[in-house]
C-alpha positions in Angstrom: 121.4 102.0 146.1 122.7 104.1 149.1 122.8 103.1 152.8 119.6 105.0 153.6 117.6 103.1 150.9 119.1 99.8 152.1 118.1 100.5 155.7 114.5 101.4 154.5 114.2 98.2 152.5 115.5 96.2 155.5 112.8 97.8 157.8 110.1 97.0 155.2 111.3 93.4 155.1 111.3 93.0 158.9 107.9 94.7 159.2 106.2 92.6 156.5 107.7 89.4 158.1 106.6 90.2 161.6 103.0 91.2 160.8 102.0 87.7 159.5 103.9 86.1 162.4 102.0 88.2 164.9 98.5 88.1 163.5 98.3 84.9 161.4 99.3 81.2 161.9 101.9 81.4 159.1 105.4 80.1 159.8 108.6 82.0 159.5 109.4 80.7 156.1 106.1 81.7 154.5 106.3 85.1 156.2 109.8 85.7 154.9 108.7 84.6 151.4 105.8 87.1 151.5 108.1 89.8 152.8 110.7 89.1 150.1 108.0 89.2 147.4 106.8 92.6 148.7 110.3 94.0 148.8 111.1 92.8 145.3 107.9 94.3 143.9 108.8 97.6 145.5 112.4 97.8 144.6 113.1 95.8 141.4 112.2 97.6 138.2 109.0 96.1 136.6 110.7 95.4 133.3 113.4 93.4 135.1 110.8 91.3 136.8 109.0 90.7 133.5 112.2 89.8 131.8 113.1 87.4 134.6 109.7 85.7 134.2 110.2 85.5 130.4 113.6 84.0 130.9 112.1 81.3 133.2 109.4 80.5 130.6 111.9 80.4 127.7 114.4 78.3 129.6 112.0 75.7 130.8 109.1 75.9 128.4 106.7 76.1 131.3 104.4 78.9 132.1 105.2 80.9 135.2 101.8 80.1 136.8 102.9 76.5 137.2 105.9 77.6 139.2 103.9 80.0 141.3 101.2 77.3 142.0 103.7 74.7 143.2 105.6 77.2 145.4 102.3 78.2 147.1 101.5 74.4 147.4 104.8 73.7 149.2 104.3 76.7 151.6 100.8 75.4 152.4 102.2 71.9 153.2 104.9 73.5 155.5 102.3 75.6 157.3 99.8 72.8 157.8 102.3 70.1 158.9 104.1 72.4 161.2 100.8 73.5 162.7 100.1 69.8 163.4 103.4 69.4 165.2 106.1 68.7 162.5 109.7 69.8 163.4 111.5 72.7 162.0 113.1 72.6 158.6 116.7 73.1 160.1 118.2 71.6 163.2 120.4 73.7 165.5 124.0 74.1 164.5 126.5 72.0 166.5 129.2 74.7 166.3 129.1 78.4 166.4 129.9 78.8 162.7 128.6 75.5 161.6 126.2 75.3 158.6 122.6 74.4 159.8 121.7 70.9 158.6 118.2 70.0 157.4 116.1 67.7 159.5 114.4 64.7 157.9 111.4 67.0 157.6 113.6 69.6 155.9 114.9 67.0 153.4 111.2 66.0 152.8 110.2 69.6 151.9 113.3 70.0 149.6 112.4 66.7 147.8 108.8 67.8 147.6 109.8 71.1 146.1 112.3 69.6 143.6 109.7 67.0 142.6 107.2 69.7 142.0 109.6 71.6 139.8 110.2 68.5 137.7 106.5 67.9 137.3 105.9 71.5 136.3 108.4 71.1 133.5 107.1 67.7 132.4 103.6 69.2 132.1 104.7 71.3 129.2 106.9 68.7 127.5 104.1 66.1 127.8 101.6 68.5 126.2 103.9 69.2 123.2 104.8 65.5 122.9 101.1 64.4 123.0 100.4 66.9 120.2 103.3 65.6 118.0 103.1 61.9 118.8 100.3 61.1 116.3 101.1 63.7 113.7 102.8 62.4 110.6 105.2 64.5 108.5 103.5 66.1 105.4 100.0 65.4 106.8 97.3 66.8 104.5 96.2 70.3 105.4 92.5 69.1 105.7 93.3 67.6 109.1 93.9 71.1 110.6 97.5 70.4 111.6 100.7 69.9 109.7 104.3 68.9 110.3 106.7 69.7 107.6 110.5 69.5 107.3 112.7 71.4 105.0 114.8 74.5 104.5 113.8 77.9 105.8 113.4 80.2 102.8 112.5 83.9 102.8 109.4 85.1 100.9 110.7 88.7 101.0 114.0 90.4 101.6 115.9 88.5 104.3 116.6 90.1 107.7 120.1 91.0 108.7 121.0 90.2 112.3 122.2 93.3 114.2 125.7 92.1 115.1 127.1 90.0 112.2 124.6 91.0 109.5 123.8 87.3 108.9 120.8 86.6 106.7 117.9 85.3 108.8 114.1 84.8 108.6 113.6 85.4 112.3 115.6 86.7 115.2 115.0 87.5 118.9 117.3 90.0 120.7 117.9 91.1 124.3 119.8 94.2 125.5 121.1 94.3 129.1 123.3 96.7 131.0 125.2 96.3 134.2 123.4 97.7 137.3 124.7 98.0 140.8 122.3 97.6 143.7 121.1 95.1 146.3 117.8 94.2 144.7 118.7 94.6 141.0 120.0 91.9 138.7 123.7 92.0 137.8 122.6 92.8 134.3 119.2 94.6 134.0 117.3 93.9 130.8 116.5 97.2 129.2 115.1 96.1 125.8 114.1 93.0 124.0 112.0 92.0 121.1 111.6 89.8 118.0 111.6 90.5 114.3 110.5 88.2 111.5 109.6 88.3 107.8 107.3 86.2 105.8 109.0 82.9 105.2 108.3 79.3 104.2 109.5 75.7 104.7 110.4 74.2 101.4 111.2 70.6 100.6 111.4 68.7 97.3 107.6 68.6 96.8 105.9 71.5 98.5 106.2 74.9 100.1 104.4 75.9 103.3 104.3 79.5 104.3 104.9 80.4 108.0 103.1 83.3 109.7 105.7 85.7 110.8 104.1 86.5 114.2 103.6 83.0 115.4 107.1 81.4 115.6 108.0 79.6 118.8 111.2 77.5 119.1 110.6 74.0 120.3 111.0 73.3 123.1 112.9 76.5 124.0 114.9 79.2 122.1 118.1 78.2 124.0 118.6 75.0 122.0 122.2 74.4 121.0 121.3 74.4 117.3 119.9 77.9 117.4 122.4 80.4 116.0 123.5 83.1 118.4 125.4 86.3 118.4 126.7 88.3 121.3 128.8 91.4 122.0 129.4 94.0 124.7 129.7 97.7 124.0 131.2 100.1 126.6 129.9 103.7 126.9 133.0 105.1 125.2 132.6 103.0 122.1 130.3 103.9 119.2 127.5 101.4 118.5 128.0 99.3 115.3 125.6 100.2 112.5 123.3 97.3 113.2 123.1 98.0 116.9 122.7 101.7 116.4 119.6 101.0 114.2 118.3 98.6 116.8 118.6 101.2 119.7 117.3 104.1 117.7 114.3 102.1 116.6 113.4 100.3 119.8 114.6 102.6 122.6 114.8 106.0 121.0 118.2 106.6 122.4 121.5 107.9 121.1 125.0 106.8 121.9 125.4 109.6 124.3 122.6 108.3 126.5 124.6 105.1 127.4 126.0 105.4 130.9 127.4 101.8 131.2 128.4 98.9 129.1 125.6 97.0 127.3 125.5 93.4 126.2 123.6 92.5 123.0 122.4 88.9 122.5 120.6 87.6 119.4 119.0 84.2 118.6 118.1 83.7 115.0 116.9 81.2 112.3 119.3 81.4 109.4 118.2 81.3 105.8 118.3 77.8 104.3 118.7 76.3 107.7 117.1 72.9 108.2 113.9 73.2 110.4 110.9 71.2 111.4 107.7 73.2 111.7 104.4 72.0 113.3 101.2 73.9 113.9 97.6 74.6 112.8 97.2 75.1 109.1 94.8 76.9 106.8 94.6 76.9 103.0 96.3 79.9 101.4 96.4 79.4 97.7 95.8 76.3 95.5 98.6 73.9 96.1 99.9 75.9 99.1 99.2 76.2 102.8 100.0 78.5 105.7 101.0 77.4 109.2 99.8 79.7 111.9 97.8 81.8 109.5 95.0 82.3 112.1 97.4 83.6 114.7 98.0 80.3 116.5 101.5 79.3 117.5 103.8 77.4 115.2 106.4 75.3 116.9 109.8 75.3 115.1 112.6 72.9 115.8 116.0 73.9 114.3 118.6 71.5 113.0 116.6 68.4 113.9 114.5 65.9 112.0 110.9 65.3 113.0 111.8 61.9 114.5 114.6 63.4 116.4 112.5 66.1 118.0 109.8 63.5 119.0 112.5 61.3 120.5 113.9 64.3 122.4 110.6 65.3 123.8 109.7 61.7 124.7 113.0 61.4 126.7 112.6 64.7 128.4 109.0 63.8 129.3 109.9 60.4 130.7 113.0 61.6 132.6 111.4 64.7 134.2 108.2 62.8 135.0 110.0 59.9 136.6 112.3 62.2 138.6 109.4 64.3 139.7 107.3 61.4 140.9 110.2 59.8 142.8 111.2 63.0 144.5 107.6 63.9 145.3 107.0 60.4 146.8 110.1 60.6 148.9 109.3 64.1 150.1 105.7 63.2 151.0 106.9 60.1 152.9 109.5 61.9 154.9 107.0 64.7 155.8 104.4 62.1 156.8 106.8 60.3 159.0 107.8 63.5 160.8 104.3 64.8 161.2 102.2 63.4 164.2 98.9 62.8 162.4 97.3 61.0 165.5 
């Protein structure tokens, strides 16, 4: 990004910030938030924004709409309370280079925002836990839901992961490259995807087939038990065979098209790895069933027993819920004390 483009972006940010301040009752923080959103949408590549949203959802297990809804809610609270006479979020600096300290009202808005983030996370964990709480392992397929533990076994030729050629039944990959620019991520995602084969969960008594297109790691794909691979390839290095096939298939590129180093990351479910699968079921053949056969999502926990994953979800739900309620209550109290409601 050159100086001229940076100057243009700065002017857009200033203009979009000043217009709401001049013609609407919005405060400086909401106006700057709107201006930042406009600048990001104009300057950041769309794929990078989508990958950022996907990373947020995978990392927290919570849909991005919950985050957007709470951010808007906090901005509404700030605008209404400051319109009623609440103080500014930051007090003046005591020294020329001193860091501005939040007022009590500022601490209240921070607590309200943090509590809302925790409640957004707990909404997803609580939903999953509520679904699993009353489900028993090896429940009959007639109930419409099933939870089964066992080893992941391929029903066809196993996949080979792109970097280490490890046998797998499912893997997800991400390709990023380093980008320079004020409004671009340090590593811009340029390609991502998932691959899966038809596979089953097998224990000593039964075999349950998993629909290849419906796997979702529970509660996120970034669990420590999920196997990972990672490598970085510079432009002057040829791509390893697995990565070359990946790029030629997905991006249609050749090695000569690479202008900077690229990082490849892979998450995968290994063959014969211990997993717990839970989801809607439908009969497939006599004595066998399929999870997710109608296209619904199958939640898969890797390396954990059914009781362990329920216990983990219960702890996360209780912890995030308690933290969210406490912070939200503290934030609401501080905001109310600093707002002249009479």
